[in-house]
C-alpha positions in Angstrom: 98.0 -26.3 171.5 97.4 -26.6 167.8 94.9 -29.1 166.5 97.3 -32.0 166.4 97.1 -34.7 169.0 100.0 -36.2 170.9 100.1 -40.0 171.0 101.9 -41.6 174.0 103.0 -44.4 171.7 105.1 -42.0 169.5 106.0 -39.5 172.2 105.7 -39.7 176.0 106.4 -36.5 177.8 107.4 -38.3 181.0 110.7 -39.6 179.5 113.3 -38.8 176.9 112.2 -40.2 173.6 114.4 -42.5 171.6 114.1 -43.8 168.0 116.3 -45.3 165.3 116.0 -45.2 161.5 116.7 -48.1 159.1 116.6 -48.6 155.4 115.7 -51.9 153.5 118.9 -53.9 152.7 119.4 -55.0 149.1 120.8 -58.4 149.8 120.0 -61.4 152.0 123.3 -61.1 153.9 122.5 -57.4 154.4 119.1 -58.4 155.9 120.7 -61.0 158.2 123.2 -58.4 159.4 120.3 -55.9 160.0 118.5 -58.2 162.4 121.7 -58.5 164.5 122.0 -54.6 164.5 118.4 -54.2 165.5 118.8 -56.8 168.3 121.6 -54.5 169.7 119.6 -51.3 169.3 116.5 -52.7 170.9 118.6 -53.2 174.1 118.1 -49.4 174.6 114.3 -49.8 174.6 113.5 -47.4 171.8 110.0 -45.9 171.6 109.8 -46.9 167.9 112.0 -47.8 164.9 111.5 -46.2 161.4 112.3 -47.5 158.0 112.8 -45.5 154.8 112.2 -46.6 151.2 114.0 -46.1 147.9 113.6 -43.3 145.4 110.1 -43.1 144.0 108.9 -45.8 146.3 111.1 -48.5 144.7 111.4 -50.5 148.0 108.0 -49.9 149.6 107.2 -53.6 149.9 110.6 -54.3 151.4 110.1 -51.4 153.9 106.9 -53.0 155.1 108.6 -56.4 155.3 111.5 -54.9 157.4 109.3 -53.0 159.9 106.7 -55.7 160.4 109.5 -58.2 161.1 111.0 -55.7 163.6 107.7 -55.3 165.3 106.9 -59.0 165.5 110.4 -60.2 166.3 111.5 -57.4 168.7 108.1 -56.2 170.0 108.9 -52.5 169.2 106.5 -50.0 167.7 107.4 -49.2 164.1 107.0 -46.3 161.6 107.1 -46.3 157.9 108.3 -43.4 155.8 105.9 -42.3 153.1 106.5 -39.7 150.4 104.5 -38.0 147.7 107.0 -38.8 145.0 105.4 -40.3 141.9 102.3 -41.2 143.8 98.6 -40.5 143.2 96.3 -39.9 146.2 94.9 -43.4 145.6 98.4 -44.8 145.7 99.0 -43.2 149.0 95.7 -44.5 150.4 96.6 -48.0 149.1 100.0 -47.9 151.0 98.4 -46.6 154.1 95.7 -49.3 154.1 98.4 -52.0 153.6 100.5 -50.5 156.4 97.5 -50.5 158.7 96.7 -54.1 157.9 100.4 -55.0 158.6 100.4 -53.4 162.0 102.4 -50.3 161.4 102.0 -47.8 164.2 103.2 -44.5 162.8 104.0 -42.8 159.5 106.9 -40.4 158.8 105.1 -38.2 156.2 107.4 -36.4 153.7 107.0 -34.7 150.4 110.2 -36.5 149.3 113.2 -35.5 147.2 113.0 -35.1 143.4 113.9 -38.4 141.6 117.5 -38.9 140.6 118.4 -36.7 137.6 115.7 -34.2 138.2 116.3 -30.8 139.8 112.8 -30.0 141.2 109.9 -31.8 142.6 106.9 -32.2 140.4 103.6 -33.6 141.8 101.7 -36.2 139.7 98.5 -34.8 138.2 96.4 -36.6 140.8 99.0 -36.4 143.7 100.2 -34.0 146.4 102.7 -31.3 146.0 103.3 -30.7 149.7 103.8 -32.8 152.8 101.0 -31.0 154.7 98.5 -32.4 152.2 99.7 -35.9 153.0 99.6 -35.2 156.7 96.0 -34.0 156.4 95.0 -37.1 154.5 96.5 -39.4 157.1 94.9 -37.5 160.0 91.5 -37.5 158.4 91.3 -41.0 156.9 93.8 -43.0 159.0 93.6 -41.3 162.4 95.0 -44.4 164.2 98.6 -43.5 162.9 101.0 -41.3 164.8 102.6 -38.8 162.4 106.1 -37.5 162.3 107.3 -34.9 159.8 110.7 -33.4 159.0 112.3 -30.1 160.0 115.5 -28.4 158.9 117.7 -26.6 161.3 119.9 -25.3 158.5 117.0 -24.7 156.1 115.7 -27.0 153.4 117.7 -26.6 150.2 114.7 -25.7 148.2 113.3 -23.1 150.6 113.9 -19.4 149.6 114.7 -18.5 153.3 114.4 -19.7 156.8 111.2 -17.9 157.5 109.3 -19.6 154.6 110.8 -22.9 155.6 109.4 -22.6 159.1 106.0 -21.5 157.8 105.9 -24.6 155.7 106.8 -26.7 158.8 104.0 -25.0 160.8 101.5 -26.0 158.0 102.5 -29.6 158.4 102.1 -29.5 162.2 98.8 -27.6 161.9 97.6 -30.3 159.5 98.0 -32.9 162.2 101.6 -34.0 162.7 102.4 -35.2 166.2 106.2 -34.7 166.3 108.9 -33.1 164.2 112.2 -34.9 163.6 115.1 -32.8 162.3 117.5 -33.3 159.5 121.0 -34.3 160.8 123.2 -31.5 162.0 126.5 -31.0 163.7 126.3 -27.5 165.0 124.1 -27.5 168.1 123.8 -23.7 167.8 122.0 -24.2 164.5 119.5 -26.4 166.3 119.0 -24.0 169.2 118.4 -21.1 166.9 115.9 -23.2 164.9 114.2 -24.2 168.2 113.9 -20.6 169.3 112.2 -19.6 166.0 110.1 -22.7 166.0 108.7 -21.7 169.4 108.4 -18.1 168.5 106.0 -18.7 165.6 103.9 -21.0 167.8 104.7 -24.5 166.7 103.8 -26.8 169.6 104.7 -30.3 168.5 107.8 -31.8 170.2 111.0 -31.1 168.2 113.3 -34.1 168.1 116.9 -33.7 166.9 118.1 -36.1 164.3 121.6 -37.5 165.0 124.0 -39.3 162.7 127.3 -40.2 164.4 130.1 -39.9 161.9 132.0 -43.1 161.1 133.7 -42.2 157.8 134.8 -38.8 156.6 134.3 -39.4 152.9 130.8 -40.8 153.5 129.6 -37.9 155.7 131.0 -35.3 153.3 128.8 -36.9 150.6 125.8 -37.0 152.8 126.1 -33.4 154.0 126.7 -32.1 150.5 123.3 -33.6 149.5 121.3 -32.1 152.4 123.1 -28.8 153.0 124.3 -29.7 156.5 127.6 -28.0 157.6 130.4 -29.8 159.3 132.5 -28.0 161.9 136.0 -27.2 160.5 137.7 -28.5 163.7 135.8 -31.7 163.5 136.8 -32.3 159.8 140.4 -31.5 160.6 140.4 -34.1 163.5 138.8 -36.7 161.3 141.4 -36.0 158.6 144.3 -36.6 161.0 144.3 -40.3 160.1 142.9 -42.1 157.1 141.9 -45.0 159.4 138.5 -46.4 159.9 138.9 -47.0 163.7 140.2 -43.5 164.2 137.3 -41.9 162.3 134.8 -44.0 164.3 136.4 -43.0 167.6 136.4 -39.3 166.7 132.8 -39.5 165.4 131.6 -41.2 168.5 133.3 -38.7 170.7 131.8 -35.8 168.8 128.3 -37.3 168.8 128.5 -38.1 172.6 129.4 -34.5 173.3 126.7 -33.2 170.9 124.0 -35.4 172.4 125.0 -34.7 176.0 124.6 -30.9 175.3 121.2 -31.4 173.6 119.9 -33.5 176.5 121.2 -30.9 179.0 119.3 -28.2 176.9 116.0 -30.1 177.4 115.3 -31.8 174.1 112.3 -34.1 174.4 113.9 -37.0 172.4 116.6 -38.3 170.1 116.3 -39.8 166.7 119.4 -41.7 165.4 120.1 -42.2 161.7 122.0 -45.5 162.1 122.5 -46.4 158.4 121.7 -50.1 159.4 124.6 -50.3 161.8 124.4 -50.3 165.5 128.0 -49.8 166.6 128.3 -46.0 166.6 124.8 -45.2 168.0 125.3 -47.9 170.6 128.7 -46.5 171.7 127.2 -43.0 172.0 124.3 -44.3 174.2 126.6 -46.4 176.2 128.7 -43.3 176.9 125.8 -41.4 178.3 123.5 -41.9 181.3 120.3 -40.7 179.7 117.5 -39.6 182.0 114.4 -41.9 182.4 115.8 -44.5 179.9 
């Protein structure tokens, strides 16, 4: 294996892993709703729950508030996202120290997207330009954290080609990442091709598919346009049959159920659900399936 370690707390090879991703709500009613959603999601005994933060770190304190509450209230391990956007190395150390003090278990280490209105990522003069540098810092100075990084089955939009994208991912794992969580995707063949190449170049960290059940056609078209993910034409056509929220939820859950069943049958080590602070779709998918060792 590479020089990364594997932590049972973030990944246990004896069972199918399961995790959910949240974001900090902007309002008190949104926060109250989130606790109800988390209560439902924790019925599936996730291995951990992650929380993102706003562009440029604008909601970092709220992120810590959310995940520490999740850990204390629901007794589930938690992970905080952390990006290099607009941050010096000392800023990153400060956040990691605070996260440690507040009981955060894991870090999802990302370079981060360029701020809104900018077309390319520019590191601060005393910051990091690449996620592998952040991973190396965490592994060296905060070794108690489990580390997850991102992978892109349909290639990161800024990568010149798939090969260079995979080489960049290997650098992140070699720097100390424990697992790789993929960007959302809807063509399983894209994931399987990615997995084949991932294994071919010798990446050993568990590769976890990221799943976002579709609940609204307009919303998912916007999301996929931002990240370069392709939607199957037949799926879009079926979603388009009715401009009705219940219909689109039904179609999305059916598609995600079939997608996840095929991924599990193909031996993926875990599942990571992007739930968008709602539990209904992910819960329906998990209710539809009899997952092994869960």
